[in-house]
N, C-alpha and C positions, 0 to 999 in steps of 0.2 A: 504494500500500500504506500502510496506517495501522498504527504501532506502539502498543501499548497496555501499560502497566504499570501493576499495581494491587498494593495491600497491604490485609492484614486480620491480626487477631491470631487465634491458635489457643490452645485451652484446654491447659495444660501436660500434665495428665493424659490428653489425648487425641492427642498427638503420634504415638505409636508406631500407634494404630489408624488416623489419618489418613495415615500414610504407607504402612501396609500396604495400605490401601484404593486409595490412588494406584498402588502397585506392580502392581495388576492392574484397571485401568480397564476398565470393561464396553465390549465392541466396539460396542454400540448407542450408547454416550455418544460414544465416539471418533467414530463415524460421523457423529452430529448436529453434532460440533464442525467435522468436514470440510465437511459440506453447508451448515455456517453461514459457510463461507469463512473459518475460523480455521487459520492455520498457525503452525508453530514456537512451540507453546504450551508453556511451561515454568513450574513452579512450584518455587521455592526457599524454604529455611527459614532462618531467623537465630533462634535462641531461639524465642520465642513470636510471632514475626511470620513471616508467608507473603508471599513476593513473587511475583507472576505477571506474565510476560511473553508477548505473543502478537502476531501479525501478522494483520491484517485485509486481505484480498485482494478483497472483494466490492465491491459499489456501492450497496448498502442496507443499512447496518450496522444501523440500528433495526429493519428488517424481518427481517434474519437473526437478531438477538438474540431478537425477539419469536417466531419460529419455534424457536429452541432452548427459550424458557422455555415454550412451549406443548407440547413433545415429552413424553410419559408417562414415558419412561425417564429423561429429564433431570430431570425432576420428583422422581422416585423417588431418583435420585442425589443431588440436592440436599437431599432430606428426611434423607439419611443424613449427608451433610457440614456441612450448616449448623449442627447443634446443637455440633459441635466447634470451630467458627469464633467469633471474637469481633469482630464489626465495630469499627471506630474509632469514637469519638465525632464527630469532626470531618468525618465522610463527609456528602455532601449527602443531603438528605431523599430517600428511597427508593432510595437505593444501598446495596448490601450491601458490596463491596469499595470501597476508596478509589481512584480513578483519581489517577496522579501525572503531572506535568507532564514533559515531555520537555525536558531542560537541554542535552543534547549528543548528537549522533550523528556517526559517520563510516562509510563503507564501505570 
């Protein structure tokens, strides 16, 4: 299993809208997340920073992420969410969320 943590900014004036949207995530989006081998997915907010945590249980991360990105319902979801988000300038080229290194873990 691979643990993934990411951060991104959110527009201050869009926080309520973003949280309301995520209070009722579309079943098709949730299904695609599950079929892409993502488990235990959470998004937290601190001020205007979003922190996402997920666990990847598959064996082809790139393939599963490509399948998610190609999904029409996921694309529609992202079209709504992305204008609310503010990617951090230090993220790698081509990335939207900034991946964080794991510093410590215990079970």
